[in-house]
C-alpha positions as a Markdown table, in Angstrom:
| # | Residue | x | y | z |
|---|---|---|---|---|
| 1 | Met | 1.0 | -9.8 | 61.8 |
| 2 | Arg | 2.1 | -7.0 | 63.9 |
| 3 | Tyr | 4.7 | -7.6 | 66.6 |
| 4 | Asp | 3.8 | -5.3 | 69.6 |
| 5 | Phe | 6.1 | -6.4 | 72.5 |
| 6 | Lys | 8.3 | -8.7 | 74.3 |
| 7 | Val | 7.9 | -10.3 | 77.6 |
| 8 | Lys | 10.6 | -12.2 | 79.8 |
| 9 | Ala | 9.8 | -15.8 | 80.3 |
| 10 | Asp | 10.2 | -15.9 | 84.4 |
| 11 | Ala | 7.4 | -16.0 | 86.7 |
| 12 | Lys | 6.2 | -12.6 | 86.2 |
| 13 | Gly | 6.1 | -12.7 | 82.5 |
| 14 | Lys | 4.0 | -15.9 | 82.6 |
| 15 | Phe | 1.4 | -14.2 | 84.8 |
| 16 | Phe | 1.3 | -11.3 | 82.8 |
| 17 | Leu | 0.4 | -13.5 | 79.8 |
| 18 | Ala | -2.2 | -15.4 | 81.5 |
| 19 | Glu | -3.8 | -12.4 | 82.9 |
| 20 | Leu | -3.7 | -10.8 | 79.3 |
| 21 | Arg | -5.3 | -14.0 | 77.9 |
| 22 | Glu | -8.1 | -13.9 | 80.4 |
| 23 | Asn | -8.7 | -10.0 | 79.8 |
| 24 | Leu | -8.4 | -10.1 | 75.9 |
| 25 | Asn | -11.7 | -9.3 | 74.3 |
| 26 | Arg | -11.9 | -12.4 | 71.8 |
| 27 | Asn | -14.4 | -10.7 | 69.5 |
| 28 | Lys | -12.1 | -8.2 | 68.7 |
| 29 | Cys | -8.7 | -9.6 | 68.4 |
| 30 | Tyr | -6.5 | -12.6 | 69.4 |
| 31 | Leu | -3.2 | -13.3 | 70.8 |
| 32 | Arg | -0.1 | -14.9 | 69.6 |
| 33 | Val | 3.0 | -15.8 | 71.6 |
| 34 | Arg | 6.3 | -17.0 | 69.8 |
| 35 | Ala | 9.4 | -17.9 | 71.8 |
| 36 | Asn | 12.8 | -16.1 | 71.5 |
| 37 | Gly | 16.1 | -17.8 | 72.9 |
| 38 | Asn | 19.0 | -19.9 | 72.0 |
| 39 | Arg | 17.9 | -22.4 | 69.4 |
| 40 | Ala | 21.0 | -24.0 | 68.2 |
| 41 | Glu | 21.9 | -25.2 | 71.8 |
| 42 | His | 18.4 | -26.7 | 72.6 |
| 43 | Ala | 18.0 | -28.2 | 69.0 |
| 44 | Ile | 21.3 | -30.1 | 69.6 |
| 45 | Ala | 20.3 | -31.1 | 73.2 |
| 46 | Asp | 17.0 | -32.6 | 71.9 |
| 47 | Gly | 19.1 | -34.5 | 68.9 |
| 48 | Leu | 18.2 | -32.2 | 65.7 |
| 49 | Gly | 20.9 | -30.7 | 64.0 |
| 50 | Ala | 22.0 | -27.1 | 65.0 |
| 51 | Arg | 19.6 | -25.5 | 62.4 |
| 52 | Gly | 16.7 | -27.6 | 64.0 |
| 53 | Tyr | 14.6 | -24.9 | 65.4 |
| 54 | Asp | 15.2 | -22.2 | 63.0 |
| 55 | Gln | 11.7 | -22.0 | 61.8 |
| 56 | Asp | 10.1 | -22.2 | 65.6 |
| 57 | Leu | 11.6 | -22.7 | 69.0 |
| 58 | Pro | 9.3 | -24.5 | 71.5 |
| 59 | Ile | 7.7 | -22.4 | 74.1 |
| 60 | Arg | 9.5 | -24.2 | 76.8 |
| 61 | Tyr | 12.9 | -22.9 | 75.8 |
| 62 | Ala | 12.0 | -19.6 | 75.6 |
| 63 | Thr | 14.2 | -16.9 | 77.1 |
| 64 | Glu | 11.7 | -13.9 | 76.1 |
| 65 | Tyr | 7.9 | -14.0 | 74.6 |
| 66 | Arg | 7.4 | -12.0 | 71.6 |
| 67 | Val | 3.4 | -11.1 | 71.6 |
| 68 | Tyr | 1.5 | -10.4 | 68.8 |
| 69 | Leu | -1.9 | -8.8 | 69.3 |
| 70 | Ile | -3.8 | -9.5 | 66.0 |
| 71 | Glu | -6.9 | -7.8 | 65.0 |
| 72 | Lys | -10.1 | -9.6 | 63.5 |
| 73 | Arg | -11.4 | -8.4 | 60.6 |
| 74 | Glu | -15.2 | -8.4 | 60.0 |
| 75 | Leu | -16.3 | -10.5 | 57.0 |
| 76 | Val | -17.9 | -8.2 | 54.4 |
| 77 | Val | -20.3 | -10.0 | 52.2 |
């Protein structure tokens, strides 16, 4: 997986991601969006331990999104 760029998790960033998803050529690549932000604060507020969201932060708590564009490889038989 290759990290491509970051987008702020505000209205403009959400609009940009929506446009990117709409105009993406799904035959050649796909899009993966991961959340960046304060993990410990939100995990404790949700009743988990401070390390509860170390693996993945839910998108609703993101302050930034990491965007990955992943190229599909053709199956060679």
